[in-house]
N, C-alpha and C positions, 0 to 999 in steps of 0.2 A: 685281939689285935697284936698284943705283945708276943704271943706264941708264934704267930705267922712271921713276924719280923725276926725272931730268934731262929726259926726254921730256915729262913732265907740266908742267914749268916752261917749256920752250922753246915759243915761239909757232909756229903754223903758218907755213910759208914764204909763204903767201898773205896773211897779216895785214899790212895797210897803213893808214897814216893818209892822209887825202885833204885837199888844200887846193885852193881855186879862186881864180881871178882873174876878176873881172867888171867891167863898165863901165856907166856911166849912172846915177850916184847923186848926190844933192844935196850930200852932205858932201865928196865928192872924186870925181875922174874915175874912179878905179880902186879896187876893193874887194878885199882879200885876206881870204878866210875860211879859217881853219885849225882844228886840233883844239880841242876843248872850246868851240866857238862863238866863238873870238876873231875879232874883225873889226878890220881896220886899213885906213884910207883913204889914198890917195896921189893926188897931182896928175899924176904921170907913170907910164906903164906900166913903164919901166925901173926905177924905184924899187920898184914893187910886185914885179916879178920878182926883183930883187936881194934884197929882204927875205926872200921865201919860199925862194929857192934857197940863201941863206946858212943857213937852218934845216935844210938837207939834203933838201929836196924837189926832185924832177925831174919833167919832163913824162911823163905816162903814155904808153904805147904807143898808137898811133892807134886800134887796134881796141878796146882797153880804154876809152879816153877816149870813143869814139863810143858804146859800150855804156852807159857811165855817164851821158852826156848824154841819150841816149834814155830811160833809166830815169827821170832827173829830169824830163824833159818829160812822161812819162806820169803821174808823181806830181803835178806841178804842174797838169796838165790835169784831174786828178780833183777838184780843189777847186772847189766850186760858186761861180759868179760870178768865177772866176779868182783868181790870187794878188794880194793887196793890197800886200804889203810886199817881195816878192822880184821886183821888176820890172826888174832890170838884165839886161844881156846877158852870158852866160857866154862868156869868152874862152879860158880854159885850165883844164885839170884836171891837178893835180900829185899825186904820191904819194911816200911814203917808207916803208920797212919799220918795223914797230912795234919799238921798242927793249925789251930785257929789263927795264930798270930801271923801266919804267912798268907792268909786269904784276905784280899782287900774287902772292906765293907761295901755293901751294895751301893751306898750313896756315892762313894768315890768311883766305883766301876761304871755306874750308869749315868754319871754327870756328863752332859754333852760339852764338847769343846766350845769355848767362847769364840765368837767370830770377831774379827777386827771391825771396829766401828768408825765411821767417818763422823767427825764432829758436826753437829748441826749449828745453825746460826745462833740458837739459844745458848748452846754450851761453849761456843767459840769466844775467846776474849774479845772485848769490844775495842780496846785500844792496844794495838800491837806496838806502836811507837809512842811513847809518852811525850 
């Protein structure tokens, strides 16, 4: 029973966070995009790479990176009139495993939202005005 509960909490070994380094933006020469939409601009590639690698990211395997880039190209090409805001050149795709501390426990994730309750006669105060 405990093993089944642990398996429900453990993420799939294929769960990863993805970060990218791109070039060609007005705010800085290099842009790092990471989890939760965080964007950080850098003047030098080395600064961008050090920043993201210090967070535990490493370059994806060539086949996985190519698959991811091809997928993004298909997605960007599907936008009528082309992409307006994501016009930079993708340089690197990095990944890191999802950590357990960022995954909510099943008890919290599956708990139904409580509905507002109307007080019954039994729970209502008997004397409103003393």
